[in-house]
C-alpha positions as CSV (number, residue, x, y, z in Angstrom):
1,M,-21.5,54.3,-48.6
2,L,-18.4,56.2,-49.8
3,P,-18.5,58.8,-46.9
4,L,-18.6,55.9,-44.4
5,L,-15.7,54.1,-46.0
6,I,-13.7,57.4,-45.9
7,I,-14.5,57.9,-42.2
8,L,-13.7,54.3,-41.4
9,G,-10.4,54.6,-43.3
10,I,-9.4,57.8,-41.5
11,T,-10.4,56.2,-38.2
12,I,-8.1,53.2,-38.8
13,V,-5.2,55.5,-39.9
14,L,-5.6,57.6,-36.7
15,F,-5.6,54.5,-34.6
16,V,-2.5,53.2,-36.3
17,W,-0.8,56.6,-36.2
18,G,-1.2,56.9,-32.4
19,K,-0.9,60.6,-32.4
20,F,-4.2,60.9,-30.5
21,P,-5.6,58.8,-27.6
22,P,-7.8,56.0,-28.9
23,D,-10.9,57.4,-27.1
24,V,-10.4,60.8,-28.8
25,V,-10.1,59.0,-32.2
26,A,-13.3,57.1,-31.5
27,I,-15.2,60.3,-30.5
28,I,-14.0,62.0,-33.7
29,S,-15.3,59.1,-35.7
30,M,-18.6,59.2,-33.9
31,L,-19.0,62.9,-34.5
32,A,-18.0,62.5,-38.2
33,L,-20.7,59.9,-38.7
34,Y,-23.4,62.2,-37.2
35,L,-22.3,65.4,-38.9
36,S,-22.2,63.6,-42.3
37,G,-25.8,62.4,-41.7
38,I,-25.0,58.7,-41.8
39,I,-26.5,58.1,-38.3
40,N,-28.9,60.2,-36.2
41,L,-28.5,61.6,-32.7
42,Q,-29.9,58.6,-30.9
43,E,-27.7,56.2,-32.8
44,S,-24.7,58.4,-32.2
45,L,-25.1,58.3,-28.4
46,S,-26.5,54.8,-28.2
47,G,-23.1,53.4,-27.2
48,F,-23.1,55.2,-23.9
49,S,-26.2,53.4,-22.8
50,N,-25.2,50.0,-24.2
51,P,-25.2,47.2,-21.7
52,T,-21.7,46.1,-22.9
53,V,-20.2,49.5,-22.0
54,I,-21.9,49.6,-18.6
55,M,-20.8,46.0,-17.8
56,I,-17.2,46.7,-18.7
57,A,-17.1,49.9,-16.5
58,A,-18.5,47.9,-13.6
59,L,-16.0,45.1,-14.1
60,F,-13.2,47.6,-13.8
61,I,-14.5,48.5,-10.3
62,I,-14.7,44.8,-9.3
63,G,-11.1,44.3,-10.6
64,E,-10.0,47.3,-8.6
65,G,-11.6,45.8,-5.5
66,L,-9.6,42.6,-5.9
67,A,-6.4,44.6,-6.3
68,R,-7.0,46.9,-3.4
69,T,-7.9,44.0,-1.0
70,G,-4.6,42.2,-1.7
71,W,-5.7,39.3,-4.0
72,T,-3.7,40.2,-7.1
73,A,-0.6,41.1,-5.0
74,L,-0.9,37.8,-3.0
75,A,-1.3,35.8,-6.2
76,G,1.8,37.4,-7.8
77,R,3.9,36.7,-4.7
78,R,2.7,33.1,-4.6
79,F,3.7,32.5,-8.2
80,V,7.2,33.7,-7.5
81,E,7.5,31.6,-4.3
82,W,6.4,28.4,-6.1
83,A,9.0,28.9,-8.8
84,G,11.9,29.5,-6.6
85,K,15.2,29.9,-8.6
86,S,14.0,27.7,-11.6
87,V,13.7,30.0,-14.6
88,P,11.7,27.5,-16.7
89,K,9.3,26.8,-13.8
90,L,9.0,30.6,-13.2
91,L,8.2,31.1,-16.9
92,I,5.4,28.6,-16.8
93,I,4.0,30.0,-13.5
94,V,4.0,33.6,-14.5
95,T,2.4,32.8,-17.9
96,M,-0.2,30.6,-16.3
97,G,-0.7,33.0,-13.4
98,A,-1.3,36.0,-15.7
99,S,-3.8,33.9,-17.7
100,V,-5.8,32.8,-14.7
101,L,-5.8,36.2,-13.1
102,S,-6.9,38.0,-16.3
103,G,-9.9,35.6,-16.6
104,L,-11.2,37.3,-13.4
105,V,-9.5,40.7,-13.4
106,S,-8.8,43.1,-16.3
107,N,-5.8,42.3,-18.5
108,T,-4.3,45.7,-17.6
109,G,-4.8,45.2,-13.9
110,T,-3.2,41.7,-14.1
111,V,-0.1,42.9,-15.8
112,A,0.1,45.9,-13.5
113,A,0.1,43.6,-10.5
114,L,2.5,41.0,-11.9
115,L,5.0,43.3,-13.6
116,P,7.0,44.4,-10.5
117,V,7.1,40.9,-8.9
118,T,8.0,39.3,-12.2
119,V,10.9,41.7,-12.7
120,S,12.1,41.1,-9.2
121,A,11.7,37.4,-9.6
122,A,13.7,37.5,-12.9
123,W,16.7,39.2,-11.2
124,S,16.4,36.8,-8.2
125,A,16.4,33.8,-10.5
126,G,19.4,34.9,-12.4
127,T,17.7,35.9,-15.6
128,L,16.6,39.1,-17.3
129,P,13.1,40.6,-17.2
130,S,12.9,40.4,-21.1
131,K,12.8,36.6,-20.7
132,L,9.6,36.7,-18.7
133,L,7.6,39.9,-19.3
134,M,6.3,39.2,-22.9
135,P,4.9,35.8,-21.7
136,V,3.1,37.7,-18.9
137,A,1.5,40.1,-21.5
138,F,0.6,37.4,-24.0
139,G,-0.6,35.2,-21.1
140,S,-2.9,37.9,-19.9
141,N,-4.3,38.4,-23.4
142,T,-4.9,34.6,-23.7
143,G,-6.4,34.3,-20.2
144,G,-9.1,36.8,-21.1
145,L,-10.6,34.0,-23.2
146,L,-11.2,31.8,-20.2
147,T,-14.5,33.6,-19.1
148,L,-17.2,35.8,-20.5
149,T,-15.9,38.8,-18.5
150,G,-12.2,38.1,-19.1
151,T,-11.9,40.7,-21.9
152,P,-14.3,43.2,-23.5
153,P,-14.4,41.5,-26.9
154,N,-16.0,38.4,-25.3
155,I,-18.8,40.6,-23.9
156,I,-19.1,42.4,-27.2
157,V,-19.6,39.3,-29.3
158,S,-22.0,37.7,-26.8
159,N,-24.2,40.8,-26.7
160,T,-24.1,41.0,-30.5
161,L,-25.7,37.5,-30.5
162,A,-28.3,38.5,-27.9
163,E,-29.2,41.7,-29.6
164,N,-29.9,39.8,-32.8
165,G,-32.2,37.2,-31.3
166,F,-29.6,34.5,-30.7
167,E,-28.5,33.0,-27.4
168,G,-25.4,34.6,-26.0
169,F,-22.4,32.8,-24.6
170,S,-22.5,31.5,-21.0
171,F,-19.9,32.5,-18.5
172,F,-17.6,29.5,-18.8
173,E,-18.4,28.7,-22.4
174,F,-15.3,30.6,-23.5
175,T,-13.2,28.1,-21.4
176,L,-13.9,25.4,-24.0
177,I,-11.5,27.2,-26.4
178,G,-9.6,29.4,-24.0
179,L,-8.1,26.5,-22.0
180,P,-6.7,24.7,-25.1
181,L,-5.2,28.0,-26.3
182,L,-3.7,28.6,-22.9
183,I,-2.1,25.2,-22.9
184,I,-0.7,25.9,-26.3
185,A,0.7,29.3,-25.1
186,I,2.4,27.7,-22.1
187,V,4.0,24.9,-24.0
188,Y,5.1,27.3,-26.7
189,F,6.8,29.6,-24.3
190,R,8.4,26.8,-22.4
191,Y,10.0,25.0,-25.4
192,V,10.1,27.5,-28.3
193,G,9.2,31.0,-27.2
194,Y,11.8,31.2,-24.4
195,R,14.6,30.7,-27.0
196,L,13.2,33.4,-29.2
197,L,12.8,35.9,-26.4
198,P,15.6,38.5,-26.4
199,E,18.1,39.2,-23.7
200,R,17.7,42.9,-23.1
201,K,19.6,44.4,-20.1
202,T,17.6,46.9,-18.2
203,L,18.2,49.0,-15.0
204,N,14.6,49.1,-13.9
205,K,14.4,47.0,-10.7
206,P,11.1,48.3,-9.4
207,A,10.9,49.3,-5.8
208,D,8.4,47.2,-4.0
209,L,7.3,47.2,-0.4
210,D,9.9,44.6,0.7
211,A,12.7,46.5,-1.0
212,E,11.5,49.8,0.5
213,M,11.3,48.3,4.0
214,Y,14.9,47.2,3.8
215,K,15.9,50.6,2.6
216,W,14.0,52.4,5.3
217,I,15.5,50.2,8.0
218,E,19.0,51.0,6.8
219,D,18.5,54.8,6.1
220,Y,16.1,55.6,8.9
221,S,16.5,53.0,11.5
222,I,12.8,52.7,11.8
223,G,13.1,49.5,13.8
224,D,15.1,51.3,16.5
225,N,13.4,52.4,19.7
226,L,10.3,50.4,18.7
227,Y,8.7,48.3,21.4
228,R,5.6,46.2,22.0
229,L,4.2,46.5,25.4
230,R,1.5,44.3,27.0
231,I,-1.1,45.8,29.4
232,R,-1.0,43.6,32.5
233,S,-3.8,42.9,34.9
234,M,-2.6,45.5,37.5
235,S,-2.0,48.3,35.0
236,R,-3.8,51.7,35.5
237,L,-4.3,51.9,31.7
238,I,-7.1,49.3,31.7
239,N,-10.5,50.7,30.6
240,T,-9.0,54.2,30.0
241,K,-8.7,56.1,26.8
242,I,-5.4,57.0,25.2
243,G,-6.4,60.7,25.4
244,D,-6.6,60.4,29.2
245,W,-2.8,60.2,29.3
246,S,-0.4,62.7,27.8
247,F,2.0,60.0,26.5
248,E,3.9,62.3,24.1
249,E,4.1,65.3,26.4
250,D,4.7,63.6,29.8
251,Y,6.5,60.4,28.7
252,K,7.9,61.3,25.3
253,V,6.4,58.0,23.9
254,S,4.2,57.7,20.8
255,I,1.6,54.9,20.4
256,M,1.7,53.5,16.9
257,R,-0.7,50.6,17.0
258,L,-3.0,48.6,19.3
259,R,-3.8,45.0,19.1
260,R,-6.4,43.2,21.3
261,R,-5.3,39.8,22.4
262,H,-8.4,38.6,24.2
263,P,-11.6,40.7,23.5
264,S,-14.4,39.9,25.9
265,P,-17.9,39.1,24.7
266,L,-18.8,42.7,25.4
267,Q,-16.0,43.9,23.1
268,Q,-16.9,41.9,20.0
269,K,-17.6,45.0,18.0
270,V,-14.2,46.5,19.0
271,P,-11.6,46.0,16.2
272,L,-8.8,43.6,17.0
273,F,-6.3,45.9,15.4
274,V,-6.4,49.7,15.8
275,E,-3.8,50.7,13.2
276,L,-3.9,54.4,14.1
277,P,-5.0,54.8,17.7
278,D,-6.6,58.1,18.5
279,P,-7.4,59.8,21.8
280,E,-10.8,58.0,22.0
281,T,-9.3,54.6,21.7
282,E,-9.9,52.5,24.8
283,M,-7.2,50.3,26.3
284,R,-8.1,46.9,27.8
285,Y,-6.4,44.1,29.7
286,H,-4.0,42.1,27.6
287,D,-3.9,44.7,24.8
288,I,-0.5,45.0,23.0
289,L,0.7,48.5,22.3
290,T,3.3,49.2,19.7
291,V,5.2,52.2,20.9
292,K,8.2,54.3,19.9
293,G,10.5,56.2,22.3
294,E,14.0,56.3,23.8
295,P,14.9,53.3,26.0
296,G,14.9,55.4,29.2
297,D,11.4,56.8,28.5
298,I,10.1,53.3,27.7
299,D,11.5,52.0,31.0
300,K,9.7,54.9,32.8
301,L,6.5,54.0,31.0
302,I,6.8,50.3,31.9
303,R,7.4,51.0,35.6
304,T,4.7,53.7,35.8
305,F,1.9,51.6,34.2
306,R,3.2,48.1,35.0
307,L,3.5,46.9,31.5
308,G,5.1,43.8,30.1
309,V,7.6,43.8,27.2
310,I,7.3,41.7,24.0
311,P,10.5,41.6,21.9
312,T,10.2,43.4,18.5
313,P,13.0,42.3,16.1
314,P,13.8,45.0,13.5
315,E,13.4,42.7,10.4
316,S,11.5,44.1,7.5
317,D,8.8,41.4,7.6
318,V,8.0,42.1,11.2
319,L,8.0,45.9,10.7
320,K,5.7,45.5,7.6
321,E,3.4,43.4,9.7
322,E,3.3,46.1,12.4
323,F,2.9,49.1,10.2
324,I,1.4,48.3,6.7
325,T,-2.1,47.0,5.9
326,Q,-4.7,47.5,3.1
327,E,-5.9,50.7,4.8
328,V,-2.7,52.1,6.4
329,G,0.7,52.4,4.8
330,M,4.0,54.2,4.7
331,A,5.9,56.5,2.4
332,E,8.9,58.7,2.2
333,M,8.5,62.5,2.4
334,L,11.1,65.2,1.6
335,I,11.0,68.7,3.0
336,T,11.8,71.5,0.5
337,P,13.2,75.0,1.6
338,K,9.8,76.7,1.2
339,S,7.9,74.1,3.2
340,V,5.7,75.2,6.2
341,F,7.4,72.5,8.2
342,V,10.9,74.2,8.1
343,G,11.7,75.4,11.6
344,R,9.0,73.5,13.4
345,I,9.8,71.1,16.2
346,F,8.2,67.6,16.4
347,N,8.8,64.4,18.3
348,L,9.1,61.3,16.2
349,G,5.7,59.6,16.3
350,H,3.9,62.9,16.3
351,Y,0.5,62.9,14.4
352,L,-0.1,65.7,11.9
353,K,-3.8,66.2,12.7
354,K,-4.6,68.1,9.6
355,S,-3.5,65.3,7.3
356,G,-4.0,62.3,9.7
357,V,-0.5,61.0,9.1
358,Q,2.3,60.2,11.6
359,L,6.0,61.1,11.5
360,L,7.5,57.7,12.0
361,A,11.2,58.3,11.4
362,A,13.5,61.0,10.1
363,S,16.8,61.3,8.3
364,R,19.2,64.3,7.7
365,K,22.0,64.0,5.2
366,S,21.6,60.2,5.2
367,R,21.9,60.0,9.0
368,P,18.9,58.8,11.1
369,L,17.5,61.4,13.6
370,K,16.0,60.6,16.9
371,G,13.9,62.2,19.6
372,K,12.8,65.8,19.2
373,I,13.6,67.3,15.8
374,K,13.8,70.9,14.6
375,I,13.0,70.4,10.9
376,E,15.3,71.7,8.3
377,A,15.1,71.9,4.5
378,G,16.3,68.7,3.0
379,D,15.1,66.5,5.9
380,A,13.4,63.3,4.9
381,F,10.7,61.6,6.9
382,I,9.0,58.2,6.8
383,I,5.3,58.9,7.3
384,R,2.5,56.6,8.2
385,G,-1.2,56.9,7.8
386,P,-4.2,55.9,5.6
387,W,-3.0,55.4,2.0
388,E,-5.5,58.0,0.9
389,N,-4.3,60.5,3.4
390,I,-0.7,60.0,2.2
391,E,-1.8,60.4,-1.4
392,N,-3.6,63.7,-0.5
393,L,-0.7,65.1,1.6
394,K,0.7,67.2,-1.2
395,S,-2.6,69.1,-1.6
396,L,-2.7,69.9,2.1
397,Y,0.9,71.0,2.6
398,E,2.7,72.9,-0.2
399,N,6.4,72.3,-0.9
400,V,6.6,68.7,0.3
401,V,7.6,65.8,-2.0
402,I,6.2,62.3,-1.7
403,I,8.6,59.7,-3.1
404,G,6.9,57.1,-5.3
405,S,3.2,56.4,-5.7
406,P,1.3,55.5,-2.5
407,E,-1.7,54.6,-4.7
408,A,0.3,52.0,-6.5
409,M,2.1,50.8,-3.4
410,S,-1.2,50.2,-1.6
411,K,-2.1,47.6,-4.2
412,N,1.1,45.7,-3.5
413,V,0.1,44.8,0.0
414,A,-0.4,41.0,0.0
415,K,-2.1,40.9,3.3
416,L,-5.6,39.7,3.5
417,T,-8.2,41.3,5.7
418,P,-12.0,40.7,6.2
419,R,-12.6,43.0,3.2
420,S,-10.5,40.7,1.1
421,Y,-12.9,37.9,1.6
422,I,-15.8,40.2,0.9
423,A,-14.2,41.1,-2.4
424,L,-13.7,37.5,-3.3
425,G,-17.2,36.6,-2.3
426,T,-18.5,39.5,-4.4
427,L,-16.6,38.1,-7.4
428,V,-18.1,34.6,-6.8
429,L,-21.6,36.2,-6.5
430,M,-21.2,37.8,-9.9
431,I,-20.1,34.6,-11.4
432,L,-23.1,32.8,-10.0
433,F,-25.4,35.6,-11.3
434,L,-23.9,35.1,-14.8
435,V,-23.7,31.3,-14.8
436,F,-27.3,30.7,-13.7
437,K,-28.6,33.8,-15.5
438,I,-30.2,35.2,-12.4
439,L,-29.6,38.8,-13.6
440,P,-28.6,40.3,-16.9
441,G,-24.8,40.7,-17.3
442,A,-24.8,44.5,-16.9
443,I,-27.1,44.4,-13.9
444,A,-25.1,41.6,-12.2
445,A,-21.8,43.6,-12.7
446,L,-23.4,46.8,-11.4
447,V,-24.8,45.1,-8.3
448,C,-21.4,43.5,-7.5
449,A,-19.6,46.8,-8.2
450,G,-22.0,48.5,-5.8
451,I,-21.2,45.9,-3.1
452,M,-17.5,46.5,-3.6
453,M,-18.1,50.3,-3.0
454,L,-20.6,49.9,-0.1
455,T,-18.2,47.6,1.8
456,R,-15.3,49.9,1.0
457,C,-13.3,47.2,-0.8
458,V,-13.1,50.1,-3.2
459,P,-13.5,53.5,-1.6
460,I,-16.2,55.4,-3.4
461,S,-13.8,58.2,-4.0
462,K,-11.5,55.8,-5.8
463,A,-14.1,53.8,-7.7
464,Y,-14.2,56.1,-10.8
465,K,-10.3,56.2,-10.8
466,G,-10.3,52.5,-11.1
467,I,-12.2,52.6,-14.3
468,S,-10.2,52.8,-17.5
469,W,-12.2,55.6,-19.0
470,T,-10.2,55.5,-22.2
471,S,-11.4,52.0,-22.9
472,V,-15.0,52.6,-21.8
473,V,-15.4,55.8,-23.9
474,M,-13.6,54.3,-26.9
475,I,-16.0,51.3,-26.9
476,A,-19.0,53.5,-26.4
477,A,-17.9,55.8,-29.2
478,M,-17.1,53.0,-31.6
479,I,-20.5,51.2,-31.3
480,P,-22.1,53.8,-33.6
481,M,-19.5,52.7,-36.3
482,G,-20.9,49.2,-36.1
483,I,-24.4,50.6,-36.4
484,A,-23.4,52.6,-39.5
485,L,-21.7,49.6,-41.1
486,Q,-25.0,47.7,-40.9
487,K,-27.3,50.7,-41.7
488,T,-25.4,51.6,-44.9
489,G,-25.0,48.0,-46.1
490,V,-21.2,48.1,-45.8
491,A,-21.3,45.2,-43.3
492,Q,-23.6,43.3,-45.7
493,E,-21.2,43.9,-48.6
494,A,-18.2,42.9,-46.6
495,A,-20.0,39.8,-45.4
496,N,-21.1,39.0,-49.0
497,G,-17.5,39.4,-50.1
498,L,-16.3,36.9,-47.5
499,V,-19.1,34.5,-48.3
500,E,-18.6,34.6,-52.1
501,S,-14.8,34.4,-51.9
502,L,-14.4,31.9,-49.0
503,G,-17.8,30.6,-48.0
504,K,-18.3,28.8,-51.3
505,W,-15.4,26.6,-50.4
506,H,-16.4,25.6,-46.9
507,P,-17.6,27.4,-43.7
508,V,-14.1,26.6,-42.2
509,A,-12.5,28.7,-45.0
510,L,-14.9,31.6,-44.1
511,L,-13.9,31.1,-40.4
512,G,-10.3,31.4,-41.3
513,G,-10.9,34.5,-43.3
514,I,-12.7,36.2,-40.4
515,F,-9.8,35.2,-38.1
516,L,-7.2,36.7,-40.4
517,L,-9.1,39.9,-41.1
518,T,-9.8,40.4,-37.4
519,T,-6.2,39.7,-36.2
520,I,-4.8,42.1,-38.8
521,L,-7.0,44.9,-37.5
522,S,-6.2,44.0,-33.8
523,Q,-2.4,44.4,-34.3
524,T,-2.9,48.2,-34.6
525,I,-6.4,48.9,-33.3
526,N,-7.6,48.3,-29.8
527,N,-9.1,44.8,-29.5
528,S,-12.5,46.2,-28.3
529,A,-12.8,48.5,-31.3
530,T,-11.8,45.6,-33.6
531,A,-14.5,43.4,-32.1
532,V,-17.1,46.2,-32.5
533,L,-16.2,46.4,-36.2
534,M,-16.0,42.7,-37.0
535,A,-18.9,41.3,-34.9
536,P,-21.7,42.5,-37.2
537,I,-19.7,41.5,-40.3
538,A,-19.2,37.9,-38.9
539,L,-22.9,37.7,-37.9
540,I,-24.2,38.7,-41.3
541,A,-21.7,36.4,-43.1
542,A,-22.9,33.5,-41.0
543,T,-26.6,34.1,-41.5
544,S,-26.0,34.7,-45.3
545,L,-24.4,31.3,-45.5
546,G,-27.2,29.8,-43.5
547,V,-25.1,28.5,-40.6
548,S,-24.9,29.2,-36.9
549,P,-23.2,32.5,-36.1
550,K,-21.7,31.3,-32.8
551,P,-18.5,29.7,-34.3
552,F,-17.8,33.0,-36.2
553,L,-18.5,35.3,-33.3
554,I,-16.3,33.2,-31.0
555,T,-13.6,33.4,-33.7
556,V,-13.9,37.2,-33.6
557,A,-13.4,37.2,-29.8
558,I,-10.3,34.9,-30.1
559,S,-8.6,36.8,-33.0
560,A,-9.3,40.2,-31.4
561,S,-7.2,39.0,-28.5
562,T,-4.2,37.8,-30.7
563,A,-2.4,41.2,-31.0
564,F,1.0,39.4,-30.6
565,L,2.9,41.2,-33.4
566,T,3.1,44.8,-32.2
567,P,3.5,46.6,-28.9
568,V,0.6,48.9,-29.7
569,G,-2.0,46.2,-30.2
570,T,-3.0,46.0,-26.6
571,T,-2.2,48.1,-23.5
572,T,-0.5,45.1,-21.9
573,N,2.0,44.8,-24.8
574,A,2.9,48.4,-24.3
575,M,3.2,48.1,-20.6
576,V,6.0,45.5,-20.8
577,M,7.8,47.1,-23.7
578,S,10.0,49.5,-21.7
579,A,10.2,47.3,-18.6
580,G,11.6,44.4,-20.8
581,G,13.6,46.6,-23.1
582,Y,11.8,45.1,-26.1
583,K,12.0,46.4,-29.7
584,F,9.2,46.3,-32.2
585,T,10.8,43.3,-34.0
586,D,10.8,41.3,-30.8
587,Y,7.0,41.1,-30.9
588,V,7.0,39.9,-34.5
589,R,9.7,37.2,-33.8
590,V,8.1,35.9,-30.6
591,G,4.4,36.6,-31.4
592,G,4.4,35.4,-35.0
593,P,4.7,31.6,-34.3
594,L,2.2,31.9,-31.4
595,L,-0.3,33.7,-33.7
596,L,0.1,30.9,-36.3
597,L,-0.5,28.3,-33.6
598,F,-3.7,30.1,-32.4
599,F,-4.9,30.3,-36.0
600,V,-4.5,26.6,-36.6
601,A,-6.0,25.7,-33.3
602,T,-9.0,28.0,-33.7
603,V,-9.8,26.8,-37.3
604,F,-9.6,23.2,-36.1
605,L,-11.2,23.3,-32.6
606,V,-14.0,25.9,-33.0
607,P,-16.0,23.9,-35.5
608,L,-15.7,20.9,-33.3
609,I,-17.0,22.7,-30.2
610,W,-19.6,25.0,-31.9
611,K,-21.3,23.2,-34.8
612,F,-22.0,25.1,-38.0
């Protein structure tokens, strides 16, 4: 027993110290348990085949699908639009929005999606980000308690029940306690927490797509020389391919996009929007071509092929509609002195075939360039192409610099496509699987993650990148600690201590003790690791007292998600710390009263909902 306690103590110290990543600490702990002979090889590696771990990994892919298809970005923008300039209303909406989203998407993904729009909204509403970001983080932690899949501790405690012969929690069973706690959090932040939140001035207005579009219009004049042309009934382009005509060479015009206005029944399988037309793209009657070229060249094209002109105002919203989708985006590229592009001559609109991106606009010494360009070191370009191609551009061409993160920007596109509805339908399908218990949780999540990948809501090449492997590996490596606690009798001793000291008074006293012990651990240890440690202790304590374990396991899930006192308790707390300019003491001052409210509400409500 003593070696286990030493390993457990060192593990907790390493978690608190933060010198090593939490997954590395968990692996060290797992290896120490095996090398000391406390657990065998099969028990050491059992976490990596545990249904909880597999389900959590699959849920990351599903959340990634929702982010990549525009749902999280769209939700974030809607929250800001509904609030307008009202700071109290904005506070309620971002807190509620973070909670609702985190019930379906990972807490980290929720905060990542809402952080930039919340900061922008704060400045627009005349307040500071520090007045809104902590409610977003705490709201996402609370929202994880709305559904079974909202946060890993929920899955952990449910599977602990199932593995020990009890009925696990249903998908929406957590809502019975999660919804009251969410209401408490919203009311608290509206009337108390807002006054406790600090006013920290920051200079971190994040660049979003809208801001970037305004900047690009000003610096690059990307709206200039951009036209939309309609193929009329007498045009020679009808039923021909783009490659049949040398538009760039003969007419000095680049085709950016093609939209079909009236596809015939024979063309139902032809996409309505061709974002990056290639030489094989066929042109039909009434198609709309978005083209770029000098006015004289455009006039020549119109006369030669009898095309109609549709006005294209250079506003950012219009240009974003023309050029940016879930699949295709834009970014800024800088040319360094050693770049292979230096000295080469290109027309704007030229496609780089090797990378599949297009040179949309150019600037030299902050002045827009037009027409044919001989590239010099220091030139800057706006490039357009599939987001993945832009992300990979640096590996294809040395000595070019991509400004910002195309991967992150792609998730801020709040434009829905057919894939968006596939992603939403997949989420609903998973919920139905879980609610009606058609499939085990891990299998249901894997099936739906597979659908996300097969339908390319999440490109297969990006699926593994969407998984937080730090969280997955940490949970898998900490499960053996829970096995060791039970195998050596430490969990039994801890449970006996809780029962003897608190259980003799009343089960509610024991419930409160479990809440406090769990929340103390969760302030410095990842909430998943805390749930893994506390779930067996709570289960044994309940069975020793001869009462139902459900109230105690649900309390573990709740208290594991109450890391309100420190910035290191959860990833979401850490994410908003620098963005909001928070200090360590800000979490204690704002999170302390909320934690007390959660404790009182849990001790009062849980026994009423789940009888002892």
